GUKOL-614507 format. One record per atom (N, C-alpha, C, O): y, z, x; residue in one letter. Coordinates in pm, whole numbers, plus 50000, padded with zeros to 5 digits. Example, Ala and Ser with C-alpha at 12.3 -4.5 7.8 and 13.67 -1.06 7.14 Angstrom:
<recs>
494315078051319A
495505078051230A
496705078051320A
496685084651424A
497755070851285S
498945071451367S
500035078751290S
501145080451341S
</recs>
This chain:
<recs>
877703712962886M
877863720262764M
877153731162727M
875983727362736M
877153742062691D
876093753262659D
876733761062549D
877833760862494D
875683767762537Y
876083777562385Y
876983785662384Y
877763786062288Y
877143796962529P
877653801162553P
879103797662530P
879773803962449P
879583788162597S
880723780062613S
881153779762494S
882163785762457S
880163770462397Q
880573767562235Q
881203779162194Q
882313778162141Q
880383796162216W
880973803062114W
882403808162174W
883313811162098W
882533808862303Q
883853811262364Q
885123804062334Q
886233809062353Q
884883791762285N
885843780662245N
885793785162111N
886943786262069N
884863788562015L
885283795461892L
885773805861854L
886123809661742L
885813812962003L
886673827161954L
888273822261978L
889143830761957L
888593811162014Q
890143808162029Q
891343806661891Q
892563805961878Q
889693806661775N
890433810461640N
890323821561572N
890563822161451N
889933832261649L
890283844761614L
891993849661589L
892823845461669L
892313856261504G
893583858361395G
893393858361260G
892413857461185G
894903860061243D
894843860561111D
896053849161039D
897263847861057D
895163842660959W
896153828260952W
896323824960810W
895483822060725W
897723826260802Q
898193821460620Q
898463808860611Q
898693799560688Q
898383810860491G
898693791460418G
898323787460315G
898643794460219G
897683777260291S
897413772860138S
895933761960151S
895793754360246S
894843763160027F
894393750960037F
894773745159887F
894923750359776F
894873729459948T
895263721059851T
893703715659819T
892703715659891T
893893711259691R
892843705059654R
893233692559582R
894043693459490R
892733681059614L
893393667759625L
892033658559509L
890983662159455L
892643648659513T
891493637459402T
891043627659523T
891633631859622T
890473619659548P
889763612759636P
891113599159689P
891103591059781P
891983601759596Q
893253589559589Q
894533596459653Q
895573590259676Q
894313611859684G
895293618259732G
896243627459619G
897293633059651G
895713627759494E
896623634259454E
896503645659426E
895313647959407E
897393658259406V
897443671659421V
896873675559282V
896993670859168V
896253685159332L
895093687259173L
895903703559172L
896593707259077L
895693710859282E
896813725259276E
896533729959442E
895683725859521E
897283737059452V
897893748759558V
897563759859572V
898433767359528V
896523766259621I
896293782759626I
896613787359760I
896073782659860I
897523797159762P
897713805359888P
896233814959978P
895273821259935P
896553812860065S
895703815660157S
895663824960241S
896773827560286S
894453833860299R
894853841860407R
893383844560472R
892573851460410R
893043838560605V
891823839060635V
892023845760781V
892803841460866V
891203856760794V
891503865460865V
890003862760957V
888983867360905V
889873855661087L
889053853961163L
888963872461305L
889713874861400L
888013879061263A
887833894461378A
886593893261453A
885563889161399A
886663897761610G
885353893161655G
884903910661609G
885753919261587G
883873912361604R
883093921261616R
881763925461717R
880893916861730R
881613936261776E
880273938661863E
881373930461999E
881343918161999E
882163936662096G
882643927762178G
882853912462197G
882843904762293G
883083911562038N
883273892662023N
882113886462033N
882093874462058N
880733895062012R
879373887762013R
878743881961868R
877683876461841R
879963886061785A
880143883661629A
881393879761579A
882353878761655A
881483877361456V
882773871361413V
882813877861241V
882023875161151V
883703884761238E
883493886961049E
884833872760992E
885603865461055E
884633873960892Q
885983861660849Q
885753866260730Q
884673866960672Q
887423871160672T
887543873260531T
888413862460480T
889223857660560T
888383857160345I
889283846660315I
889443851260168I
888733851360067I
890243853560188T
891723854560034T
891903843659954T
892683836560018T
891663838659861L
892643830459791L
893053836559663L
892303843859597L
894163833759631S
895313837359541S
895943829059464S
897173828759467S
895223821159383P
895353811759242P
896153819259154P
895823829759099P
897813809959141P
898593816059096P
898263824158917P
897663817958829P
898583832558906G
898263838958769G
897033846858768G
896733851858659G
896223849158873Q
895173853658887Q
895103866458967Q
896043870859033Q
893753872858953P
893733882959122P
892963878759237P
891913872359240P
893403881659295P
893093875159453P
891543876659452P
890923885959401P
890883863459532Q
889713864659546Q
889333862759701Q
889883855759786Q
887943873559713D
887723877059839D
886223873259939D
885613883359974D
885983867759957R
884913865860048R
884683866160196R
885433859760269R
883563874160252R
883293878760394R
882253875560388R
881373877060303R
882313867560543L
881303864860600L
881253871860734L
882053880260775L
879993866560804F
879423879660912F
878273868461000F
877113867060960F
878883859861141Y
878043858061171Y
877773862261335Y
878543871461364Y
877143859461419S
876983859561559S
876053847361594S
875313849261691S
875963835261531T
875603822761598T
876453810261531T
877183812361435T
876303797561587L
877013787361518L
875593779061501L
874593778161572L
876053771861340N
874773765161295N
874533748161392N
875053743461493N
873793744961325R
873453729361397R
874473720261371R
874693712861467R
875293718061252G
876313710161264G
877893714961287G
878813708461239G
878113728361372T
879173729361406T
879293727161569T
878373728361649T
880413724261594L
880923716861739L
882383723361779L
883353717761728L
882553731061839V
884253734261879V
884563730662058V
883943732462162V
885673725562026F
886543720262169F
887063731462252F
887213742862206F
887343728062375A
887823742662429A
889153747962369A
889403760062368A
889693742062338N
891013744062246N
890773750462081N
891583751861990N
889523753162086G
889263763561905G
889523749661832G
889313751461712G
889883736861858A
889433728461750A
887993724461707A
887363719761802A
887313724961595F
886343718161533F
885653711761460F
886383703461405F
884613710761425S
884293706061280S
882923707161252S
882013701261311S
882813715361155Q
881073716061031Q
880913710160974Q
881923705560922Q
879793705460935G
879233697660803G
877653694060819G
876903700860889G
877233683060747S
876303675060738S
875653672360842S
876373667960932S
874363673360870L
873703666860994L
873063651260986L
873033643261079L
872513648960842Q
872283638560796Q
872853635060626Q
872983641460522Q
873073622060668W
873433616460515W
872323606460439W
871853596260488W
872073611160327G
871043606760257G
871443598660146G
872643598760116G
870753592460088P
871023588659929P
870663601359820P
869863610659828P
871393598259739L
871403608259625L
871423623159677L
870543630259628L
872233628859762A
872493637159829A
873933640659854A
874713631659884A
874373653959842E
875673655159842E
875933656560032E
874913657960100E
877023656060088F
877543648460193F
878873652860235F
879763648160164F
879253659960322G
880753659660354G
880593670960505G
879643674860572G
882113673160508A
882103677160653A
883633683060664A
884553676560613A
883883695960734E
885203702760756E
885693697960887E
884853698660976E
886823693360919L
887543689261062L
888823699061046L
889703699560959L
888603706261158G
889823714161195G
890313712061313G
889503709961402G
891943711961349L
892513705361457L
893373721261479L
893433728461378L
893973725961600I
894773735461632I
895583732161712I
895303723261792I
896743737961712H
898363736061778H
898873747261800H
899373752361699H
898973755561931A
899853766161923A
899543774161788A
898413772761742A
900443782261723N
900143788361623N
899693783461466N
899483790761369N
899633768061475Q
898863763861378Q
897943759261331Q
897693749961408Q
897143759061244R
896023751661240R
895793743561093R
896123748660986R
895043727461107V
895063723860971V
893603720860978V
892873723461074V
893353716960898R
891653718660845R
891513709860707R
892183713060609R
890593698360703L
890223692360587L
888693690660609L
887823690760697L
888963688660432V
887433691560389V
886693675460312V
887063670960203V
885913671060376Q
886263655560342Q
884573656360198Q
883563654360266Q
884323657660104Q
883073659660017Q
883013646659925Q
883893641059860Q
881503643559944Y
881253632259866Y
880103639059781Y
879543649559812Y
879793630759659N
879133632259618N
878193626259584N
878113616759662N
876943625459470R
875523621959517R
875523607359501R
874513601759542R
876523599259445T
876523584259443T
877153579059582T
877633568159613T
876993589759646S
877573586059805S
879293577059799S
879663567459867S
880073585359685H
881483577559670H
882203592659721H
881623603259698H
883273592059780L
884063599359810L
884603608659648L
885103603559548L
884253623459674D
884323629059547D
885963637059528D
886803634759441D
886013646759639N
887303652959647N
887703656359814N
887003656659914N
888823657959797L
889303661759948L
890343678759917L
891023682059820L
890083685160033T
890503700960046T
891473702860156T
890933707860256T
892423700960166L
893673702660293L
893853718160293L
894293725060200L
893433722260416I
894293736460462I
895173738560611I
894853739260730I
896493739260531Q
897443744660630Q
897873759860658Q
898513766960581Q
897353763360789E
897933776260828E
898563778960966E
898423772061067E
899513793660948T
900173797661053T
899263812461089T
898593819161010T
899523814861234Q
899213828761257Q
900263839861218Q
901293843761275Q
899663843261104A
900753853761075A
901923862261167A
901473867461270A
902913863561149G
904013868161203G
904633860961395G
905363865161484G
903733848261369R
904383837361448R
905013831461428R
905393834861316R
905953816861480P
906643810061442P
905743798061416P
904733795361481P
906193792061325A
905633777361304A
906223764661334A
907193762561261A
905933753561431D
906473741661438D
906863736661307D
905993734861222D
908503733261274P
908803722561186P
908023714761107P
907313710061196P
907663710461016P
907103701260944P
907443690161018P
908353692261099P
906803674361012V
907183661461052V
907473657060920V
906603652860843V
908963658260886T
909603652760778T
910633646160743T
911613653460731T
910793636560725P
910213627860636P
908863619260696P
908873615460814P
908023617160633W
906993609160714W
906573599460667W
906633600460544W
906123588960701A
905933573560646A
904983564160755A
904943565260877A
904233554460665W
903603546160751W
904283542960880W
903733542260990W
905413541260858D
906083534660992D
906213544361105D
906163539261217D
906413559761096S
906023569461166S
904753565861252S
904743570661365S
903833559161219L
902943553361302L
903143542861424L
902593541561533L
904133536161359V
903983523761451V
904453526161586V
905203535761602V
904073517761702G
904013520361865G
902963523261913G
901923525361852G
903183523962053V
902013524262109V
901713539662135V
902653547662144V
900223544262147W
900083558362147W
898903556262280W
897973548362276W
899233566062403D
898453567062516D
897843580962485D
898373589462414D
896763582062543G
895873593462488G
894743596862592G
894563590362695G
893953608562552T
892323609362599T
891833611062486T
892403617062395T
890313603962478A
889673611162365A
888273615462404A
887563606562452A
887813626362392T
886673638262446T
885843641462335T
886023648362235T
884593632762390T
883593637762290T
882253645262301T
881403641862383T
882093654762221L
880893664762232L
879483657262170L
879503646762106L
878243665262202Y
877543657962111Y
876423669462070Y
876203678562151Y
875773669061953P
875223678361872P
874123682461993P
873883694262019P
873533672262057D
872073680562190D
873003683462273D
872483681162382D
873943686762289W
874763694462395W
874723687562510W
874803695462605W
874603670562562R
874623669962626R
876013668662713R
876973670862639R
876373666062839N
877913668462900N
878703658862819N
878303647762785N
880063665062787P
880663661562707P
881683644462777P
881763641862897P
882153638062696E
882463620662780E
884203623962749E
884593631762663E
884823618462813A
886103618262812A
886483604262880A
886053601162991A
887623593062776V
887923580062807V
889333581162773V
889773586962674V
889983575362858P
891553569862752P
891323561962673P
890393553962669P
892593564462568T
892693555662486T
894233551362485T
895183557562533T
894243539962422C
895603534962405C
895473527762240C
894883516962232C
895973533462126L
896383529962040L
897553519061984L
898573525961975L
897833507361947E
899033501661922E
899083495661773E
898413486861718E
900103503361730V
900033501961572V
901293496161526V
902313502961517V
901263479061485T
902673473861435T
902413473861258T
901503479561197T
903383466661211R
903593469361083R
904103454061047R
904773448761136R
903883446560931Q
903993430060874Q
904463431160735Q
903863422760667Q
905283438160665G
905373437660566G
904513450260478G
904903461860474G
903313445360415E
902693455360358E
901273455260429E
900283458760364E
901163451060567T
899883453060606T
900283459560745T
901343457260804T
899243468360790L
899133478760887L
898133471661000L
896933469460984L
898843468961102H
897703464461227H
897463473961309H
898333482261337H
896073474261369Q
895853484461484Q
895083476461595Q
894353466561592Q
895393482061662T
894423474561853T
894193488461917T
895243493861949T
893003495961945L
892613505761953L
891433500562111L
890633491662138L
891793508262152T
891173506962318T
890773523262359T
891543532862368T
889233522662381A
888953538762451A
887993533362534A
887043527262484A
888113535062693G
887493529662787G
887733515262793G
888753508862817G
886303510862759P
886093497262836P
885813486562645P
885333475562621P
886323495662570W
885833489662420W
887173484862340W
888153492362340W
887203475862291T
888933475662231T
888233470362078T
887223463362064T
888843474362003K
888723469461787K
889793466561758K
890663474961782K
890183453561694T
891243451061585T
891213457661461T
890143462961431T
892113458561388S
891763458361240S
893103457961175S
894153460961233S
893003453661044A
894233452960958A
893983462260861A
892813466060869A
894703468260760G
895003476060617G
896313471860521G
897433467860553G
895833473860418R
896783468760324R
897423483060300R
896793493560314R
898563482260268I
899513493560245I
899553494260123I
900063484460070I
899053505760028T
899163508159899T
900223520559851T
899663530659807T
901173520659855G
901603533959854G
901333547059950G
901843547360062G
900373559859892N
900413568160008N
898763564160025N
897873572660019N
898503548960046Q
896813549060100Q
897333536460188Q
898243528660163Q
896393536860310V
896153522860371V
894643516760363V
893913522260444V
893983506560282L
892943504360283L
892183491660373L
892613480160363L
891283494260441F
890863486460545F
890033480460464F
889093488260444F
889833467660390T
888283460460346T
887743453160458T
886553451660431T
888043447060584A
887363441260608A
886173450460655A
885053446760621A
886263460960722S
885403469360756S
884173473860646S
884523475360529S
883023475460675D
881723478160555D
880893488660678D
880333487860787D
881373500860551P
882013501160447P
883483502260489P
883863504660603P
884403499860364A
885663500460349A
886143513860396A
885483523860369A
887103514560455I
888043528160478I
889613529360458I
890583522460490I
889393541860386Q
890513544360310Q
891583555160432Q
890933562560506Q
892733555360440V
893413562660544V
894223566460450V
894793556160414V
894813580160355L
895253585160266L
896673593560349L
896333603060420L
897983591060344D
898853597760381D
898543611860269D
898243611160150D
898753625160359L
898203638760272L
899953643760284L
900213654160224L
901183636460363G
902463643160350G
902143654460527G
901103659160572G
903273654860568Q
903553657360672Q
903143656060819Q
902953662660921Q
903113646260779G
902573638460950G
900913641660923G
900493647061026G
899943640560834M
898613646860830M
898023631060721M
898563625560626M
896573627960802T
896063617360722T
894523620860720T
893903624960818T
894013618860597S
892463612860580S
892223600660632S
893033591360629S
891053600160683T
890673584960742T
888983585960710T
888323594160773T
888343577560613C
886793578160559C
886553567660477C
887403562760402C
885153563260491P
884763553860354P
884983560060238P
885023572060212P
885173547860151V
885823549560000V
884273552359957V
884123559559859V
883523548959999A
881563546759944A
881043543360107A
881383535560196A
880033553860089I
879013552260193I
877903544960229I
876953550860180I
877563536460281K
876473524960238K
874913533060353K
875023539060460K
873943530460293G
872813532460371G
872513517460493G
872353505660460G
872523522260608G
872363516960729G
873473512860781G
873453504860874G
874393516660739R
875863512360814R
876373527160874R
876203538660832R
877143521261002P
877273541661092P
878803537760995P
879413527760957P
878903550060988C
880333558060965C
881413567261007C
881303574161108C
882083567360957F
883273581661024F
884053589160926F
884483586060816F
884123602461010L
884943606860887L
886383612561018L
886003614361134L
887913614860985E
888463617161064E
889493626260996E
889513626160873E
890353634161064L
891403641060988L
892643638361150L
892483641161269L
893843631861073G
895013629661203G
896033642161148G
896123647961039G
896563643161245W
897973650661246W
898743648561353W
898293650861465W
900213643361333C
901373644161382C
901893656661423C
902723660761342C
901683664761527V
902063677161531V
903773676661575V
904543686261578V
904013665961599N
905543661561607N
905263648161652N
904273643461707N
906653641561605P
906823625961611P
906673618261743P
907123606861757P
905883626461859S
905713617161980S
904523628362001S
904393630162122S
903833634461944H
902273637561976H
901423638461864H
901803646061774H
900373632561849R
899263634261719R
897923638561761R
897533632261859R
897263645461726Q
895863649561738Q
895333643261626Q
895943641061521Q
893463638761666R
893043633061539R
891183635161600R
890793632361713R
890383640261495M
889303647261500M
888613639961423M
889003639461306M
887003629661474I
886233623761452I
885323624761474I
884823625461587I
884493625261308R
882953628061330R
882003620761292R
881753622861173R
881053609861359T
880503598461373T
879193601261313T
878443610561343T
879013592461229Y
877333594161216Y
876823576161242Y
877573566361251Y
875133576661251D
874643562761255D
874333555261191D
874123561261086D
874113544861176G
873203537761101G
872093542761007G
871903537560897G
871583550161042S
870613555961003S
871283573960917S
870523582360870S
872313574860919G
872963583660854G
872963597960947G
873473608260903G
872423597361061A
872383609661139A
874033611561208A
874873603261242A
874033625161210W
875503628961313W
874983630361482W
874063636261539W
876243620461530V
875913618761628V
876833620061747V
876533616661861V
877913625161710S
878933631961802S
880393630961674S
880663626461562S
881133640561816L
882223647961755L
883483643961869L
883433649761977L
884453635361848T
885543637161942T
886723638961892T
886993637361773T
887503642361978L
888943646761971L
889623638562056L
889153637262169L
890953630862018V
892003630262032V
893093632262023V
893693633761917V
893723632662169E
895193637962171E
896253625362250E
896243621562367E
896973621762157E
897453607762209E
899213609762165E
899593614962060E
899893605562245F
901263607562277F
902383591162305F
902363583662403F
903133590362194R
903473579362184R
904283577962334R
904563586462419R
904493564262328R
905213558562460R
906783558362429R
907143553762321R
907693562962518P
909213562462508P
909633546962462P
910823544062447P
</recs>
């Protein structure tokens, strides 16, 4: 992996993206929905990108913000299909912390910002759903519930690293079952296998056996937010966005931090439900 390939990957996001920014509480309650338009245009022979963000809060004039950049910051990595993440390089006590996770499929993008406050508790979420202007969007996965995840999902996990070492790809298998209000998961990635069980409460599944405890939120239309309720010093953690593109195809983006709080990898999982 090298910088030119990362920049070319970023260019997969060029276009006129229209949709909305949905701001949510840490429990997934919707605070506001703001119509949005994000235009990413190549400049100087695609050696630079101009980004124009227009938010149109109801009852208020549109708010424009323009950015111009020709390099990627150290907190950003981009996959070949344009999926990306940018965010904190390091967690630390008494510091704000968070990241944006972005998935892309055909003419659609889904992005999620997970933000922590200075006490290391999840503070807010922003879900961004976008479609390329003038192009058809796939119908949303509705209705969607936790039972929609039940089954066996086979896929591939591709991992990028901040030090730009060669990417790694391993086969994955995720088996999900439900017993009453408990969701059971067995995940195999290469030679590694992990089992977990979480308690379902409405739009939340809480995995309390993890340290720190992990919360999965149903964001609607097949999208999920997975992250710690609060980050603990000395414990590794991860931030994840999941998206069921359709009932048998799911993507996940996972940003991982080690026990020292340092960002160590970014993983894109493409998985398909067995018939």
